[in-house]
TORVEXTI-192048 format. One record per residue: residue in three letters; x, y, z of N, C-alpha, C in turn. Coordinates in steps of 0.2 Angstrom, whole numbers, plus 5000, padded with zeros to 4 digits. Layout:
ALAXYZXYZXYZ
...
END
This chain:
UNK500549955000500150005001500650065000
UNK501050065003501550125004501650154997
UNK502050084994502250104987501750114983
UNK501050084985500650114979500650194979
UNK500450234983500550314983501050324983
UNK501550314981502250354982502250404975
UNK502150374970502150414963501550474963
UNK501150454969500750514967501050564971
UNK501250534975501550594982502350634978
UNK502450604974503150654970502750684965
UNK502250654962501850704956501550784958
UNK501250774965501150814969501550864971
UNK502250844973502650874974503050914969
UNK503050874962503350914958502750974956
UNK502150954955501651004952501751064957
UNK501751064965501951124967502451144969
UNK502951104967503551144964503651184959
UNK503451164952503651194947502851244947
UNK502251244952502051304952502251354957
UNK502651354960502851394964503551444960
UNK503951394957504351434951504051474947
UNK503451454943503151484939502751564941
UNK502751544949502451594952502751654954
UNK503451644955503951694958504051744953
UNK503851794956504051864952504651894954
UNK504951944948505451984949505352044947
UNK505452094952505552154951505952194947
UNK505752254943506352264939506252344941
UNK506752384944506552454947507352484943
UNK507152554941507652584938507752654942
UNK508352654942508552734946509152774942
UNK509352834948510052864946510152904953
UNK510952894952511152944959510853014957
UNK510753054951510653114951509953124952
UNK509653174957508953164957508453194951
UNK508853244946508453254939508553204936
UNK508953134935508953104931508353054933
UNK508353054940507953004943507153004942
UNK507053084941506453124939506353094932
UNK506653094927506453084921506453004919
UNK506852964924506652894922506052854927
UNK505652904932505152894933504552914929
UNK504652944922504152954919504052914912
UNK504352864913504552804908504152754911
UNK503652734905503352664907503452614905
UNK503652574909503952494905503652434912
UNK503652394910503352314913503752294917
UNK503652314927503952314930503952234934
UNK503452194931503452114936503452074930
UNK504052024931504251984928504351904931
UNK504451854924504651794928505251764926
UNK505651784921506151754919506551834918
UNK507451814919507851874917507951874911
UNK507551824905507851874899507151914897
UNK506651904900506051974901506452034904
UNK506752014908506952074912507552114907
UNK507952084904508452124900508152154894
UNK507752104891507152134886506952204887
UNK506752214891506252274895506852324895
UNK507452304899507952344899508152394892
UNK508352354887508452374879507952424878
UNK507152394878506652434876506752514881
UNK507052504889506952574890507652614887
UNK508252584887508752624883508552644877
UNK508252604873507852654867507652704867
UNK507152714873506652774875507152824878
UNK507752794881508252854884508552894878
UNK508752854872508952864867508552924863
UNK508052894863507452954859507453024862
UNK507553014868507553074871508153124872
UNK508753094868509253124866509953114872
UNK509753074877510253044880510753004877
UNK511053004872511252964868512152924870
UNK512152964876513052934879512552904886
UNK512052894887512052864894512252784895
UNK512352774901512352694903512152694907
UNK512252624909511952574916512652574920
UNK512652604925513152604930513252534932
UNK512652524936512552464940511852424940
UNK512052354943511452314940511352264947
UNK510952284952511052254958510452214958
UNK510652144960510152094960510152074966
UNK509352064969509252014975508751964974
UNK508351924978508051854977507451874972
UNK507151934975506551944972506552024967
UNK507252064965507152124961507652124958
UNK507752174954508452194948508252274949
UNK508852304952508552374951509252404948
UNK509152444942509652444935509752534939
UNK510452554940510552624940510852654933
UNK510452714930510752734925511052804925
UNK511452824920511952874921511952904913
UNK511452954914511252984908511553044903
UNK511953064908512353104904512153174901
UNK512453214897512253274893511553244888
UNK511153284887510653274883510653314875
UNK510853284871510753314865510153334862
UNK510053404862509453434858509353424852
UNK509653414847509853424841510253384837
UNK509953364831510553304827510453354820
UNK511153384818511053414810511353364805
UNK510853344802511053304796511153354789
UNK511653314788511753344779511753304775
UNK511453324769511253284763511453334756
UNK511453274752511653274745511153304743
UNK510953374738510353394734510353354728
UNK510753304726510753274721510353214721
UNK510353174729509953134731509153134734
UNK509253204735508453234740508353284738
UNK507853314740507653364739507253394745
UNK507053454746506853484752505953464753
UNK505753454747505053434747504853354750
UNK505653334751505653264752505853254762
UNK505853314763506253304769505553314774
UNK505653284780505053274785504853344787
UNK504353364790503953414792504153434800
UNK504453364803504753374809505453404809
UNK505753434803506453454804506353534805
UNK506953564806507053634810507553654807
UNK507753714804508453754804508653724797
UNK508253704792508353684786508553744782
UNK509253724778509553754774509353724764
UNK510053744761510053704756510553644757
UNK510853614761511453564762511153524769
UNK510853554774510853514780510153544782
UNK509853494787509253514792509553484798
UNK509053504804508953484810508353454813
UNK508453394816507853364819507953344828
UNK507553354831507553334839507753264837
UNK508053204842508353154843507653114843
UNK506953144846506353084847506053094842
UNK506153134836505853134829506153094825
UNK506953094825507353064821507153004817
UNK506852954821506552904817506052914814
UNK505352934815504852974810505253004804
UNK505753034805505953074799506253034794
UNK506453004795507052944792506452904787
UNK506052864794505252844789504952884784
UNK504852944785504552994780504952984773
UNK505653014773506052994768506152934764
UNK506152874768506052814765505452794761
UNK504652844765504152834761504152874756
UNK504452934755504452964749504852934743
UNK505252904745505752834740505452794736
UNK504752764743504252724741503852724738
UNK503752804737503052804733503352824727
UNK503952824724504252834717504252764714
UNK504152704720504352664716504852604719
UNK505352664722506152624724505952604731
UNK505552544730505352504737505952484741
UNK506552464738507052434741507452474744
UNK507452544743507852604745508052584754
UNK508752614756508952594761509252684763
UNK508952704771509252764771509552754778
UNK510152794781510552804787510852844786
UNK511152844793511552914795512352884795
UNK512752934792513452904793513852964795
UNK514552944798514952994800514753044805
UNK514553004809514253034816514753064819
UNK514553134822515053164826514753224831
UNK515053214837514853264842515153334841
UNK514653384839515053434839514953484845
UNK514453464850514653494857514153454861
UNK514053494865513653454871512753444870
UNK512553474864511853474864511753464855
UNK512353454852512153434844512753394843
UNK512353344839512753304833512653314827
UNK513253314824513153314815513253244813
UNK513053224807512953164804512853194796
UNK512953124793512853134784512253084782
UNK511853104778511153054776511453014770
UNK511452954772511652914767511052884762
UNK510952864756510352834752510652804747
UNK510452734748510652704744509852674740
UNK509752704735509352694730509152654727
UNK508652604726508452554723508152574716
UNK508152524712507952534704507152534706
UNK506852594702506052594701505752554700
UNK505052534704504952464701503952484698
UNK503752444694503252474692502952424690
UNK502152414692501652344691501752324684
UNK502152254682502052234677501352184675
UNK501152174680500452124680500152104685
UNK499452114686498852104690498652054689
UNK498651994696498251934693497651944699
UNK497351904697496551914701496351834703
UNK496551814709496451754710495551744715
UNK495251704712494551684715493951734711
UNK494151784708493551804704494051834699
UNK494051814693494451844687494051904684
UNK493451904686492951934680492852004686
UNK493152024689493052094694493052134688
UNK492852184690492652244685493452284684
UNK493852284677494452324676494252384678
UNK493852424677493752484677493652504686
UNK493352464691493452464698494352444699
UNK494652414696495352384698495752454697
UNK495552494692495952554691495652614695
UNK495252634694494752694698494752684706
UNK494552634708494352624715494752594719
UNK495252554717495852514720496252564717
UNK496452584713497052634710497552574707
UNK497452524704497952474703498052484697
UNK498552484691498452474685499152464684
UNK499152434676499752394675500252464671
UNK500952454673501352504669501452574673
UNK501052564681501252614685501552604690
UNK501952664694502152644700501852604704
UNK502552554706502252514713502352544719
UNK502052534725502152544733501952524737
UNK502252494743501652474748501152494748
UNK501252574750500652614752500052604746
UNK500152614739499552594736499452524735
UNK499752464738499352404737498952394744
UNK499052434750498852444757498252464756
UNK498152544753497652574750497052544746
UNK497252494741496952444738496552394741
UNK496752354745496652344749496152354755
UNK496252404758495552434761495052454758
UNK495152494751494552494748494152424745
UNK494452374745494152324744493552314749
UNK493752344755493152334761492652354759
UNK492452404755491952434755491752434749
UNK491852394745491552394739491052334739
UNK490252324739489952274742489752214738
UNK490052204732489952144729490752104728
UNK491252124733491852064734491952074740
UNK492452034741492952034748493452004747
UNK494152014752494651974752494651904754
UNK494951874752495051794757495751824761
UNK496251854758496751854761497251924760
UNK497451944762497952004760498252004753
UNK498352074749498652064743499452014743
UNK499551994738500251954739500851994732
UNK501352014733501852034727502251994726
UNK502451974719503051924719503451974713
UNK504151984717504752024715505151994711
UNK505351984707505851974702506352004700
UNK506951984697507352024694507152094689
UNK506652074686506452114680505752124680
UNK505252094685504652104684504252104693
UNK503652164692503452154699502652124699
UNK502352084701501852044701501252064705
UNK500752074706500252104711499652034711
UNK499751984717499251964717498551984722
UNK497851994719497251994722496951954725
UNK496751914731496351864732495751894734
UNK495451874729494451914729494151854729
UNK493551874733492851834731492351864729
UNK491951854726491251874724490651864729
UNK490351914729489851924737489251934731
UNK488551914736487951924735487852004736
UNK487652044731487552124734486852124731
UNK486552084730485852094726485152094733
UNK484852134733484352144739483752134735
UNK483152114740482552114739482052114746
UNK481452164744481252154750480352184748
UNK479952134749479352144744478652114748
UNK478252154746477552104750476952114744
UNK476552074741476152104736475452074738
UNK474952104738474152084740473652114735
UNK473152084737472552084732472052134737
UNK471552174735471052194737470452234735
UNK469852234738469352244732469352324731
UNK469052344724468952394725468452444727
UNK468452504730467852544733467352534729
UNK467252514723466552494719466252434721
UNK466652394722466652324725466652274719
UNK466952314713466952274707467752274706
UNK467952204705468652184703469052194709
UNK469752174707470052174713470752224711
UNK471052254718471452284718472452274718
UNK472852284714473452264717473852294720
UNK474052264727474352324733474952284736
UNK475352334738475952314741476552334740
UNK476952324742477652344740478252314737
UNK478652334734479152294732479952334730
UNK480552324734480952354736481552314732
UNK481952324727482252274723482852324721
UNK483552284723484152304720484552274716
UNK484952264711485352224707485952254708
UNK486552214709487152244709487552194707
UNK488052214700488552184698488252124693
UNK487652114691487652054687487952034683
UNK488252094679488752074673489352104673
UNK489552094681490252114682490652174679
UNK490152234680490452284678490252344683
UNK490152314688490052344693489252394693
UNK488852374688488252424689487552414694
UNK487152454696486752464700486152474697
UNK485652434699484952434697484452444702
UNK483952484704483452494709482852514708
UNK482352474710481652474710481252484714
UNK480852514714480352524719479652534718
UNK479352514720478652504721478252494727
UNK477652554726477152554733476552564733
UNK475952534733475352554732475052524737
UNK474652574741474352564747473552554745
UNK473452534739472652524740472452594736
UNK472252624739471952694734472052754735
UNK472652774740472852834743473352854738
UNK474252824737474752824734474852784732
UNK475352784725475552734721476252764718
UNK476852734721477552754720477852694714
UNK478152724710478652684704479352734705
UNK479752694707480452724706481052684703
UNK481352694697481752644694482552684693
UNK482952654695483752704692484252654692
UNK484552684688485152634685485752684685
UNK486352654687486952674687487452654685
UNK488052664681488552634677489352654680
UNK489652624684490152684689490852674682
UNK491152704682491552724677491452694670
UNK490952744667490852704661491452724656
UNK491452684651492152684645492752684649
UNK492752664655493652674659493652734660
UNK493252774661493352854665493052844672
UNK493152904672492952924680492352944681
UNK492052944675491152954674490952904675
UNK490452914680489852864683489052894680
UNK488552884675488052904673487552874677
UNK487152914678486552904683485752914680
UNK485252874680484852884676484252864681
UNK483552914681483152884686482452904684
UNK482052854684481352884683480852874689
UNK480452934690479952914697479252934695
UNK478952894695478152894694477652914701
UNK477252954703476952944709476352994708
UNK475852944710475252964710474852964716
UNK474653024717474153054723473353034723
UNK473152954725472452974725472152984716
UNK471753024718471253034712471353114709
UNK471953134713472253214712472653234707
UNK473253194706473753214701474053164700
UNK474453164696475153104694475953144691
UNK476353124696476953164692477453114690
UNK477653134684478353104681478953134682
UNK479253094686480053144686480653094682
UNK481053144678481553094674482153134678
UNK482653094679483353144681483953104678
UNK484253154676484953114674485753164677
UNK485953124681486653134683487353114680
UNK487853164682488453124677489053154682
UNK489253114689489553124694490253104692
UNK490753144694491353144691491753124698
UNK492053054699492353034704492953064705
UNK493153114711493853134711494453104715
UNK493853064719494353034724493952974728
UNK493952924731493652884734493252894739
UNK493252974740492752984747492353064741
UNK492653084738492353144735492153144726
UNK491653174725491253174718490953224716
UNK490853254709490553304709490353294703
UNK489853324702489453314693488953364691
UNK488653354686488053394682487553334684
UNK486953384685486053364684485753404680
UNK485353364677484953374673484053344674
UNK483753374675482953354679482353384676
UNK481853344673481253374671480853344674
UNK480253364675479553344678479153354675
UNK478553334674477953344672477253314675
UNK476853364678476353344682475453364679
UNK475053314679474553314676473953304682
UNK473553354681472953364686472353324684
UNK472153264689471553234687470953254690
UNK470853304695470353324697469853364691
UNK469153364690468853424687468553474691
UNK468853484696468553544699469253594701
UNK468853664699469453714701469653744708
UNK470053764710470253794716470553754721
UNK470853694716471153644721471953664721
UNK472153704718472853744718473253684715
UNK472953624712473353584707473153604699
UNK473753584697473853614690474253574684
UNK474153564679474653534676475253584673
UNK475953544676476253584673476953554670
UNK477453594669478153534668478753584669
UNK479353554670479953604671480653574668
UNK480953604670481753584667482153624671
UNK482653584674483253594679483753584677
UNK484353624677485053604678485353624683
UNK485953584686486353614691486853564693
UNK487253564700487753524701487653484708
UNK487953434709487853384715488653384717
UNK488653384723489353364726489353314734
UNK489453254733489553184736490153184741
UNK490253184746490753164752490553114756
UNK490953054757490753004760491452974765
UNK491352954772491852904773491552844775
UNK491652804772491552724774491752694780
UNK491452644783491652614788491552544788
UNK492152494790492352434790491752424796
UNK491052394798490952354800490252324797
UNK490152264801489652204801489052264798
UNK488752314802488152334800488152404798
UNK488652424802488552494800489052524795
UNK488952544789489352554783489452624782
UNK489352654786489552734784489752774790
UNK490352804790490252844796490252914795
UNK490452954789490153024788489853024780
UNK489353054778489053054772488753134772
UNK488953174766488753234764488453244757
UNK487753244755487553264750487253324749
UNK487453374743487053434741487053444734
UNK486353454733486253464725485853544726
UNK486053564718485853644716485453654711
UNK484953654710484653664704484253724702
UNK484353744696483853824692483553794687
UNK483053814687482753794682481953834680
UNK481653814677480953864674480253824675
UNK479853834678479153784677478553834673
UNK478253794668477953804663477253774665
UNK476753824664475953784666475653854664
UNK475053854668474653914669475053984670
UNK475153984675475854024676476554004675
UNK477054054673477654034674477954064679
UNK478554024679479054044686479754014685
UNK480154064687480954044686480954004694
UNK481253944695481353924702482153884704
UNK482253884709482853874713482653824717
UNK483053744716482953704722483653684725
UNK483653664730484353654734484153584738
UNK484353524738484453474743485053464746
UNK484853454754485653434757485453394761
UNK485753334763485853254767486553264771
UNK486453264776487053234779486953194786
UNK487353134787487453104794488153084795
UNK488153064802488853064806488553014810
UNK489152974810489052894816489652904820
UNK489452924826489752944833490052864835
UNK490652864836490752764839490852804848
UNK490552784852490852804859491452764861
UNK491152704861491452644862491252584854
UNK491652504857491252464853490652434853
UNK490352474857489552454860489052514859
UNK489252554859488952634859489152684854
UNK488452694851488452744846488152814846
UNK488152844842487652904843487652924834
UNK486952904831486852924824486452984823
UNK486753044821486453104817486353124812
UNK485653144809485653154802485053194800
UNK485153224796484853284794484753294785
UNK484153304785484053304778483353374777
UNK483753424772483353504770483253484764
UNK482753514762482653544754482153624755
UNK482153644750481953694750481853714740
UNK481253744740481053784733480853844734
UNK481253874729481253944729480953984723
UNK480054004725479654014718479154064720
UNK478954114717478454164718477954124720
UNK477754064718477054034721477153974716
UNK476853914720476853844720476153804721
UNK476253774717475653704716475753664721
UNK475153614725475153584729475453504726
UNK475553524720475553464716476553454714
UNK476753514716477453514718477753524722
UNK477453514729477753514736478253464735
UNK478753464741478953414743478453374745
UNK478753284748478253254751478753224756
UNK478753234763479053194768478653134772
UNK478953114777478653064781478752984779
UNK478952934785478852874784479652874787
UNK479952794786480652764789481252814784
UNK481152834780481652884777481652954778
UNK481352984782481353044784481153064791
UNK480553074793480353074800479753014800
UNK479952974807479752924807478952944811
UNK478552914812477852894817477352944812
UNK477552944807476952974799477152924794
UNK476452914792476352894785476852904780
UNK477152864775477652874768477252924765
UNK477652974763477453054760477053084760
UNK476753074766476053094770476053184772
UNK476853194772476753284774476853334769
UNK476453364765476753414760477253464764
UNK477653504759478053574761478353584755
UNK478453674755478853704751479553704754
UNK479653684759480353684762480353644770
UNK480853604770480853574776481553544779
UNK481553534786482253504787482153474795
UNK482453414793482253334798482853334801
UNK482853324808483253304811483153214815
UNK483753164812483653114815484053094820
UNK483953074827484553064831484453004834
UNK484652954835484752874836485452864843
UNK485252844847485652824851485652734852
UNK486152704848486252644846486752594850
UNK486352544852486652504858486952434854
UNK487552414853487752354849487552284853
UNK487152254852487152204857487452134855
UNK487852134849488252104846488652124839
UNK488852084835489252104828488752104823
UNK487952084823487552084819486852094823
UNK486852164827486252174829486352214832
UNK485952264833485852334839485052344840
UNK485052374847484452424847484652504847
UNK484152524847484152604845483652634847
UNK483752704850483052744852482852794845
UNK482352814845482152854839481952934843
UNK482353004840482153054842482053094835
UNK481553094831481553134827481253214827
UNK481453254824481253324824481153344816
UNK480553384815480653404809480353484808
UNK480353524806480353594803479953594796
UNK479353614794479053624790478753684789
UNK478853694781478553774777478053754774
UNK477253764773476953754769476353824767
UNK476453834762475753904760476153954767
UNK476753964767477154014772476754014778
UNK476553944781476353924788476853884790
UNK477253884795477753854799477453814804
UNK477753744803477653694810478053634811
UNK478053604817478553584818478353504820
UNK478653454818478453364819478953354824
UNK478653294828479353264830479053184832
UNK479353144834479253074836479553044838
UNK479352994843479852964849479752904849
UNK480152854848480052804847480952734851
UNK480752674847481352614849481352584845
UNK481952524842482052484836482452434837
UNK482452394834482952344834483152314827
UNK483852304825483952294819484252224819
UNK484252174816484752124817484752074809
UNK485452044809485451984803485151924805
UNK484851914800484651824802484651804795
UNK484451734796484451684790483951724782
UNK483351764785483151794781483451864778
UNK483751874782484251944780484351984783
UNK484352064781484452114787483652134789
UNK483452134795482752154798482752204803
UNK482352244801482352314804481952334808
UNK481352324814480952344819480952404821
UNK480552454820480352514823479852534825
UNK479752554831479052574833479152654835
UNK478552714832478652774835478152814833
UNK478052844839477352894839477552964837
UNK477153004833477253044830476753114832
UNK476953184830476453234834476753294831
UNK476353344832476553404830476453474833
UNK476453524831476553594837475753594837
UNK475153564834474553574834474253514838
UNK474653474838474253394843474753344845
UNK474653344852475053304856475253234853
UNK475853214855475853154856475453094858
UNK475153064854474553004856474652944853
UNK474552894856474452814855474252794848
UNK473652854848473452814843473752854836
UNK474252884836474552904829475352884828
UNK475452824833475952784831475952724825
UNK476652724822476852684817477352654818
UNK477152574815477552514817477852514809
UNK478652514810479052504801479452454802
UNK479252394797479552344798479952334791
UNK480652324791481052314783481452254785
UNK481352214781481652154779481952154773
UNK482752164773483152154765483552084766
UNK483252054761483651974758484151994752
UNK484551964755485151964750485251894745
UNK485351914739485451844736485951864729
END
């Protein structure tokens, strides 16, 4: 029996022994005989507790690097005192170098390539603080890298001490041969639009190669909805060629949301088609094209038909033509038909500016007069500007967006009038932390005209403008809405949000205020992206009441 338990006793002893050894911590302290130096050392952040001597000496190397960056280039460790549970390193900092004067050859580098951190620059030297030396050399390297000279070497030579606060040196540059992109290979999605490769990713054959360009392209891929990266880009360097490999996967970016039904006509004879359809087709032909179709019919009051199509980077240019057709019928009052053509020019991945052409006609369906609804047609020309900052997030895709349109034209009808239209939309997502966000959005529009018909007014209300109201049920000659949401991300694919909507409208020179309060929940599921919201609306003439509440449901299915 005694021998039977002996191995277990040894095992228990070994476990306790190794746990003791592993749990024994060694503390590292740094100090100096000089009180001024001690104060400086106390402001250095470093790891104090260690389990091995190797970790201690690694930390000491990091501390010495920080000391050198502060200009104490001649410092030393005078002593290292060891006890059972601690190490204490005593530093002698000596004099502090304030500036490093770097001489350079004007044939090798120009002043535009010099760092903004430099000072006292002349035609053959510049000065930099020791703490900024590393960044300065990196910036010079990066400027060479942008020229395609990715394997260039930058260093300092002939270092001499001029005095107690100044060091002189010479900048040595070993430039490599400038490299160009000789070939681009698309792994996984060989039909990726070549126009997007050039104008969106910025990668084109026979252009200068740089790591920064490849990194930007990799980042830009994250914001193209119909493609994703399977792994980061790869580059093959040979003696006389540079080949870039992009590892891509085509994604389903088509969207569908719809519900169709039938109801009896008011006359009791026959059936009427009602419901809604929201369809978006993206990149079906591998050219990055986008087609959107929206149809809404609530039975008797309103019917909406919207169709638009865009072709990014048409004819391998930075122009992206956009066409839109909108038909709106208001019960038995009027029918509006709007045609819009835009030709935006992409300045870069965030900015675009373009020309606008817009024409609208309206038909009065009423037989009686004094309704302020008349037949008319108009033609407008204008400009638009779009600035956006995308966000690489599972649900939140935009950090900031700003869109403005200005149009000038003439309305023809019973009365003719010159008109100006201005549209503004802007939103911003403020990230408080990984869980909490604030979303704020403003939409404003204005028609400047001597007189307006009811059938040419703006129509707002609903989930896309101010919630708690029926879709396009509020008419205005000018308006401004503010949407404020507090969003709490429950996980990577869902979030809860509050609804605070405010609106200012002007109608027939009478102003009023709209407001709505509510809650919502958005999440992804097997059905797609689902957004549920409940909002109660009110206005300056009517307090918020439960019978004015609206429930909004949006289901977006990707295919």
